[in-house]
C-alpha positions as CSV (number, residue, x, y, z in Angstrom):
1,M,0.8,-4.4,25.7
2,T,4.2,-5.1,24.2
3,Q,4.4,-7.7,21.4
4,S,5.3,-10.4,23.3
5,T,2.4,-10.3,25.6
6,R,-0.5,-12.0,23.5
7,P,-3.9,-11.9,23.9
8,A,-4.7,-14.5,26.7
9,L,-6.4,-17.9,25.7
10,S,-9.9,-17.3,27.3
11,A,-12.9,-19.2,26.8
12,G,-14.2,-19.3,23.5
13,L,-10.8,-18.7,21.8
14,T,-9.1,-21.3,19.9
15,A,-5.7,-19.9,19.5
16,T,-3.8,-16.8,19.9
17,A,-0.8,-15.2,17.9
18,D,1.3,-12.4,17.5
19,V,-0.4,-11.5,13.6
20,I,-3.5,-12.7,12.1
21,V,-3.1,-12.6,8.2
22,S,-6.6,-12.4,6.3
23,G,-6.2,-13.5,3.2
24,A,-4.2,-16.9,1.6
25,G,-3.6,-15.9,-1.6
26,A,0.3,-15.2,-3.0
27,A,0.2,-12.0,-1.0
28,G,-1.1,-13.2,2.2
29,L,1.0,-16.6,2.2
30,A,4.0,-14.6,1.4
31,A,3.6,-12.3,4.3
32,A,2.6,-15.0,6.9
33,V,6.2,-16.8,5.6
34,A,7.9,-13.7,6.0
35,L,6.6,-12.8,9.5
36,A,7.0,-16.2,10.5
37,K,11.1,-16.5,9.4
38,A,11.3,-13.4,11.4
39,G,10.2,-15.0,14.6
40,F,6.5,-14.0,14.8
41,S,3.6,-16.5,15.3
42,V,1.0,-16.3,12.6
43,I,-2.5,-17.4,12.0
44,C,-3.2,-17.3,8.1
45,A,-7.0,-17.4,7.5
46,G,-8.1,-18.2,3.9
47,P,-8.9,-20.8,1.4
48,I,-5.9,-21.7,-0.6
49,D,-6.6,-21.6,-4.3
50,A,-3.7,-23.0,-6.5
51,V,-6.0,-23.9,-9.0
52,P,-4.4,-23.1,-12.9
53,T,-6.0,-19.9,-14.0
54,G,-3.9,-19.1,-17.1
55,R,-2.1,-16.4,-15.1
56,T,1.5,-15.7,-14.4
57,V,3.5,-13.3,-12.1
58,A,6.4,-11.3,-13.5
59,L,8.7,-10.7,-10.4
60,F,11.3,-8.2,-10.8
61,E,14.8,-8.4,-9.7
62,G,13.8,-6.6,-6.3
63,S,11.1,-9.0,-5.4
64,L,13.6,-11.9,-6.0
65,R,16.0,-10.6,-3.6
66,F,13.4,-10.5,-1.1
67,L,12.2,-13.9,-1.7
68,R,15.9,-14.9,-1.5
69,E,15.8,-13.2,1.8
70,I,13.6,-15.1,3.2
71,D,14.8,-18.3,1.6
72,V,11.7,-19.1,-0.4
73,W,12.8,-18.6,-3.9
74,S,14.4,-22.3,-4.2
75,R,10.7,-23.5,-4.5
76,F,9.9,-21.5,-7.6
77,A,13.4,-21.1,-9.5
78,D,13.5,-24.2,-11.4
79,G,10.0,-23.3,-13.3
80,A,10.5,-19.6,-13.6
81,Q,11.4,-18.2,-16.9
82,P,14.2,-15.4,-16.6
83,I,13.0,-12.0,-18.3
84,K,16.0,-10.6,-20.1
85,A,14.5,-7.6,-21.7
86,I,11.2,-5.7,-22.3
87,R,10.2,-4.4,-25.7
88,M,7.2,-1.8,-26.0
89,I,5.7,-1.2,-29.3
90,D,3.3,1.3,-29.7
91,D,0.2,0.2,-32.0
92,T,-2.3,2.7,-31.4
93,A,-1.2,4.3,-34.8
94,P,-0.8,7.8,-33.5
95,F,-0.4,10.7,-35.9
96,L,3.5,11.0,-34.9
97,P,4.8,7.5,-34.8
98,V,6.5,6.6,-31.2
99,P,9.3,4.5,-31.4
100,D,9.7,0.7,-29.7
101,L,11.4,0.7,-26.3
102,Y,13.9,-1.9,-25.9
103,L,14.9,-2.3,-22.0
104,E,17.8,-4.8,-21.4
105,A,18.8,-6.2,-18.1
106,D,22.6,-6.1,-19.1
107,E,22.4,-2.1,-19.3
108,I,21.8,-2.1,-15.2
109,D,24.3,-4.9,-15.0
110,L,21.9,-7.7,-14.2
111,E,21.9,-10.9,-15.8
112,A,17.7,-10.7,-15.8
113,L,15.2,-8.2,-15.2
114,G,13.3,-10.7,-13.4
115,A,11.4,-14.1,-13.6
116,N,7.9,-15.1,-14.8
117,V,6.1,-17.8,-12.8
118,E,2.7,-19.6,-13.1
119,N,0.6,-18.1,-10.4
120,D,-1.1,-21.4,-9.5
121,R,2.6,-22.6,-8.5
122,L,3.7,-19.4,-7.0
123,V,0.6,-20.0,-4.4
124,Q,1.0,-23.6,-4.2
125,G,5.0,-23.0,-3.2
126,F,4.1,-20.4,-0.6
127,A,1.6,-22.6,0.8
128,D,3.7,-25.3,1.1
129,E,6.7,-23.3,2.7
130,A,4.0,-22.1,5.5
131,A,2.8,-25.4,6.1
132,S,6.3,-26.4,6.9
133,L,7.0,-23.6,9.3
134,P,5.9,-24.3,12.9
135,G,4.9,-20.9,13.6
136,I,2.1,-20.6,11.1
137,T,-1.5,-21.6,11.8
138,L,-3.3,-22.4,8.5
139,T,-7.2,-22.1,8.9
140,H,-7.9,-22.9,5.3
141,T,-11.2,-20.9,5.8
142,L,-12.7,-17.5,5.1
143,L,-13.0,-15.0,8.5
144,K,-16.9,-14.4,9.1
145,T,-16.4,-11.6,11.5
146,I,-13.3,-9.3,12.9
147,D,-13.8,-7.6,16.0
148,F,-11.1,-4.7,17.4
149,S,-10.5,-3.7,20.9
150,S,-8.1,-1.8,22.6
151,D,-5.4,-4.2,23.2
152,A,-6.1,-7.3,20.5
153,V,-8.1,-8.3,17.3
154,T,-10.5,-11.1,17.7
155,V,-11.9,-13.0,14.6
156,E,-14.2,-15.9,13.8
157,D,-13.8,-18.0,10.8
158,A,-16.5,-19.7,8.9
159,E,-16.3,-22.9,10.8
160,G,-17.0,-21.2,14.6
161,F,-13.3,-21.2,15.3
162,R,-12.1,-17.9,17.2
163,Y,-8.5,-16.5,17.5
164,A,-7.0,-13.4,18.5
165,A,-3.7,-11.4,17.9
166,T,-2.0,-8.0,18.4
167,L,-2.3,-7.2,14.6
168,I,-4.2,-8.2,11.7
169,V,-2.6,-7.8,8.3
170,A,-5.5,-7.6,5.5
171,A,-4.3,-9.7,2.3
172,D,-7.8,-10.3,1.4
173,G,-8.1,-8.5,-2.1
174,R,-10.1,-5.4,-3.1
175,R,-13.2,-6.2,-1.2
176,S,-10.9,-6.6,2.0
177,P,-13.5,-7.7,4.8
178,A,-10.8,-6.6,7.2
179,R,-10.4,-3.0,5.7
180,L,-14.2,-2.7,6.0
181,A,-14.1,-3.9,9.5
182,A,-11.6,-1.3,10.2
183,N,-13.3,1.3,8.8
184,I,-10.9,2.2,6.0
185,A,-12.3,4.2,3.2
186,A,-11.3,3.1,-0.3
187,R,-12.1,4.7,-3.6
188,A,-12.7,1.9,-6.5
189,W,-13.1,2.5,-10.4
190,R,-13.7,0.6,-13.4
191,Y,-11.9,1.2,-16.8
192,P,-13.6,0.4,-20.0
193,Q,-11.4,-2.5,-20.5
194,V,-11.2,-6.4,-19.7
195,A,-8.1,-8.6,-19.7
196,I,-8.0,-12.2,-21.6
197,T,-5.3,-14.5,-19.8
198,A,-4.0,-17.6,-21.1
199,L,-0.8,-19.7,-21.3
200,L,0.2,-20.1,-24.9
201,G,2.7,-22.2,-26.8
202,H,4.2,-21.1,-30.2
203,R,6.6,-21.8,-32.9
204,K,9.4,-19.1,-32.4
205,P,11.5,-18.8,-29.4
206,H,10.7,-15.9,-27.2
207,N,14.7,-15.2,-26.3
208,G,13.7,-14.2,-22.7
209,V,11.9,-11.1,-24.1
210,S,8.6,-9.6,-22.6
211,T,7.0,-8.2,-25.6
212,E,3.8,-5.5,-25.2
213,F,2.0,-4.1,-27.8
214,H,0.1,-1.0,-26.8
215,T,-3.4,-0.6,-28.5
216,R,-6.1,2.1,-28.1
217,S,-8.2,-0.8,-26.1
218,G,-4.9,-1.4,-23.9
219,P,-1.9,-3.3,-23.8
220,C,-1.6,-6.8,-25.3
221,T,1.6,-8.3,-23.6
222,L,3.5,-11.8,-24.4
223,V,5.6,-12.5,-20.9
224,P,8.0,-15.6,-21.6
225,L,7.8,-18.8,-19.9
226,Q,9.4,-21.8,-19.5
227,G,9.0,-24.4,-22.4
228,T,7.9,-27.9,-21.5
229,D,8.4,-31.3,-23.7
230,E,5.2,-30.2,-25.5
231,H,5.6,-26.8,-25.7
232,P,9.0,-25.9,-26.3
233,H,8.4,-22.4,-26.5
234,R,5.8,-20.9,-24.3
235,S,4.5,-17.4,-23.0
236,S,2.0,-16.0,-21.0
237,L,-0.9,-13.5,-22.4
238,V,-2.5,-10.5,-20.9
239,W,-4.6,-9.1,-23.6
240,L,-6.6,-5.9,-22.3
241,M,-9.5,-5.1,-24.8
242,S,-12.8,-3.3,-24.9
243,P,-15.7,-5.0,-23.1
244,R,-17.5,-5.7,-26.3
245,E,-14.1,-7.0,-28.1
246,G,-13.6,-9.2,-24.8
247,D,-17.2,-10.9,-25.4
248,R,-16.6,-11.3,-28.9
249,R,-13.4,-13.0,-28.2
250,R,-14.5,-14.9,-25.3
251,A,-17.0,-16.8,-27.8
252,L,-14.4,-17.7,-30.3
253,D,-13.0,-21.2,-30.4
254,D,-9.0,-21.8,-29.4
255,D,-8.1,-21.7,-33.0
256,A,-9.8,-18.3,-33.9
257,L,-8.5,-16.7,-30.8
258,A,-5.0,-17.8,-31.6
259,L,-5.2,-16.4,-35.4
260,E,-6.2,-13.0,-33.8
261,L,-3.6,-13.0,-31.1
262,Q,-1.0,-13.8,-33.9
263,H,-2.2,-11.0,-36.2
264,Q,-2.3,-8.5,-33.1
265,T,1.3,-9.5,-32.1
266,R,2.7,-9.2,-35.9
267,S,3.7,-13.0,-35.8
268,V,6.6,-12.1,-33.7
269,V,6.3,-15.7,-32.0
270,G,5.3,-17.4,-35.4
271,R,2.3,-19.8,-35.0
272,I,0.3,-19.9,-31.7
273,T,-1.9,-22.2,-29.8
274,L,-3.8,-22.0,-26.8
275,E,-2.5,-24.5,-23.9
276,S,-4.8,-23.5,-21.0
277,A,-8.0,-22.4,-19.9
278,R,-8.7,-18.3,-20.6
279,G,-9.1,-16.4,-18.0
280,F,-11.3,-13.2,-18.1
281,F,-11.1,-10.0,-15.6
282,P,-12.6,-6.8,-15.9
283,M,-10.2,-4.0,-15.2
284,G,-10.4,-1.4,-12.3
285,G,-8.5,0.1,-9.8
286,L,-8.4,1.2,-5.9
287,R,-6.7,3.4,-3.7
288,V,-7.4,3.6,-0.1
289,N,-7.2,7.0,2.4
290,R,-4.9,5.2,4.8
291,L,-3.1,2.1,5.1
292,I,-3.1,1.5,8.8
293,G,-5.5,1.7,11.8
294,S,-5.3,0.4,15.2
295,R,-4.2,-3.3,15.0
296,V,-4.5,-3.3,11.4
297,A,-2.2,-3.1,8.3
298,L,-3.2,-3.3,5.0
299,I,-1.3,-4.8,2.1
300,G,-1.5,-6.1,-1.4
301,E,-4.8,-5.3,-3.3
302,A,-6.6,-4.6,-0.4
303,A,-4.3,-1.2,-0.4
304,H,-3.8,-0.7,-3.8
305,A,-5.1,-2.4,-7.4
306,F,-4.8,-1.1,-11.0
307,P,-4.6,-2.8,-14.4
308,P,-1.7,-5.2,-15.3
309,L,0.5,-2.7,-16.9
310,A,4.3,-2.9,-16.4
311,A,4.1,-6.0,-14.0
312,Q,3.8,-3.9,-11.0
313,G,1.0,-5.8,-8.9
314,L,2.5,-8.6,-6.7
315,N,5.9,-6.6,-7.0
316,L,4.2,-3.8,-5.1
317,S,2.8,-6.2,-2.7
318,L,6.1,-7.6,-1.8
319,R,7.4,-4.4,-1.2
320,D,4.7,-3.8,1.1
321,I,5.6,-6.9,3.4
322,A,9.0,-6.2,3.2
323,Q,8.1,-2.6,4.4
324,L,5.8,-4.0,7.4
325,L,7.9,-6.6,8.2
326,A,10.8,-4.1,8.8
327,T,8.2,-1.9,11.0
328,L,7.4,-4.6,13.0
329,R,10.7,-5.8,13.9
330,V,11.8,-2.4,14.9
331,A,8.6,-2.4,17.1
332,R,9.3,-5.5,18.7
333,D,12.6,-5.0,19.5
334,R,12.0,-1.7,21.1
335,G,9.4,-3.4,23.3
336,H,6.6,-1.7,21.7
337,D,2.9,-3.1,20.9
338,I,3.0,-3.8,17.4
339,G,-0.5,-3.3,17.1
340,A,-0.4,0.3,18.1
341,V,-1.0,3.1,15.4
342,A,2.3,5.0,16.6
343,S,4.0,1.6,16.0
344,L,2.8,1.2,12.3
345,H,3.1,4.9,11.2
346,S,6.6,4.0,9.6
347,Y,4.8,1.5,7.6
348,E,2.6,4.1,6.3
349,R,5.1,6.7,5.6
350,G,7.4,4.0,4.2
351,R,4.8,2.9,1.4
352,R,2.7,6.1,0.7
353,R,4.9,7.6,-2.3
354,D,5.8,4.0,-3.9
355,I,2.3,3.2,-3.9
356,A,1.1,6.6,-5.2
357,L,3.7,6.7,-8.0
358,R,2.8,3.1,-9.1
359,T,-0.9,3.7,-8.7
360,N,-1.0,7.0,-10.8
361,G,1.7,6.0,-13.3
362,V,0.0,2.8,-14.4
363,D,-3.3,5.0,-14.5
364,V,-2.2,7.8,-16.6
365,L,0.0,5.5,-18.7
366,N,-3.3,3.2,-19.5
367,R,-5.6,6.3,-19.9
368,S,-3.1,7.9,-22.5
369,I,-2.8,4.9,-24.5
370,M,-6.8,4.9,-24.7
371,T,-7.2,8.2,-25.7
372,D,-7.5,9.1,-29.5
373,F,-6.1,13.0,-28.9
374,A,-3.3,14.2,-31.0
375,P,-1.3,16.2,-27.9
376,V,-1.8,13.5,-25.5
377,D,0.0,11.1,-28.3
378,A,2.5,13.7,-28.9
379,I,3.3,14.1,-25.0
380,R,3.5,9.9,-24.9
381,G,5.8,9.9,-28.0
382,A,7.9,12.8,-26.8
383,G,8.4,10.6,-23.3
384,A,9.4,7.5,-25.3
385,I,12.0,9.3,-27.5
386,A,13.4,10.7,-24.3
387,V,13.7,7.4,-22.9
388,R,15.2,5.9,-25.7
389,L,17.8,8.4,-26.6
390,V,19.0,9.5,-23.0
391,G,20.8,6.7,-21.2
392,P,20.9,7.9,-17.8
393,L,17.0,8.6,-17.8
394,R,16.2,5.0,-19.1
395,R,18.5,3.5,-16.8
396,A,17.3,5.5,-14.0
397,L,13.6,4.6,-15.1
398,M,14.6,0.9,-15.2
399,R,16.1,0.7,-11.8
400,E,13.3,2.5,-10.5
401,G,11.0,-0.1,-12.1
402,I,13.1,-3.2,-11.3
403,M,14.6,-2.5,-7.8
404,P,13.2,0.6,-6.3
405,P,14.7,1.9,-3.0
406,G,13.2,0.4,0.6
407,P,13.9,-2.3,2.6
408,V,15.3,-5.8,1.3
409,V,13.2,-5.7,-1.8
C-alpha cells in the first residue's frame, strides 16, 4: 500500500487519515501541525491541556528554526523571553572548587541561545494552529484501543469513535498506550529527587541570563521570563531536591518558600515572590529498545525521558519530529508505504545517537552532582575547567547543545 492509498472508510470507521498522532501535548500537537503542513492528513487524538502549571519550556535556537520553518513561531514570539546566556554555578562544596561556567550567545554568533515560553501558552498556541489547519482532525479524547494489521492501524477513542491510518505516531508520554500496543519494550528508572516548579517575580533584572545552581540534591535553575505590568522582572523555577526536602518545602507557605529559594540562589535576582501555583514532580528516566515498529513511530517522552537538566526535553522531541517528517516525506515522494518498517528505518538511524547522547549525558551529569565522592568531583571540576579555558571546546559543546546537526532543527 502506498502513502496515497489510505485505509478504506469501511463500516464502523468514523474517519481515515495518513497519520494518527496519539497525544495532544506540546510534542503531539507540534507533530500534527508539522505533518499537516507537509501535506499529510492527520488525526490528533487526546485532550488538550493548556492549564497553567508553573512550568515553562526553554527552546534553543535549533528548535526556533524548526518552528519558523513550519510557520508557527509567530504564535509564541511576542510572549517569549530570549535567553542570551547560561550561567552554571557549582554549589556542591567540593574539595576542589569548580569554576562557574558562563555560556554566551554572541560567542557562537547568535543574538540569543533560545527563548523561554510558558508551557500552557505553548500548548494553546499549537492547539490554535492545529485547529486552523484543514488537514488536522482533533478528537479531544484519549484512545481506548489500538489495533495493528498488515496495512493499517485502527483505533477507538473513549467516546467510541473509530479511526484508521497508515501510521500512528506515539506522542502519548512515558506510559504511552501506543508503545504498549506495539509491544515496544521500555526501561524506566527513578532518581532520588523531586522537582518544584513555579513562576516567580523578583526585584532585580535577570538580563536574559539563565542561572543554574548545582547542589548535591540536583540543580536549582532560574530561567528568564518576559515581564508583566505587575512583575517587571520574572523567571521560571525548576528546583530539584530530595523527596524529604520536597515534602518539607511543599508544606511551606509562599513567603517561606521564596525566602529559602532566595537563600539558595544567593539573591542573584533579589527578593523573590511566587506568582503561580507550584508544580511538584518525581524525577525519572526512560529509554526504549527501538523507536519504530510496523505502523508506529515513537517521539517525545514515549521514546525518551530524563530530568530537566540543560533544557533538553522538548528540544529533543522537536528534533524527533523534524527527523520523522524528513523520513515520511522521502517515503511518500518515492511512492512507498509510510507505515512500513523499511520506510521508517532512516528515522530510527537518524535519532538513535542524539537520543542516547542526551539521555546518557543528563544521567551522568545528574548522578555526578549528587555523588559526594572526591574523584567524581575532581573529574567534573576538570571538565568544567577545560570547557571554561578552551574556547574551541566550549563553542563546540554550545553548538552541539543549541543547534545539533540534523534535518531542519
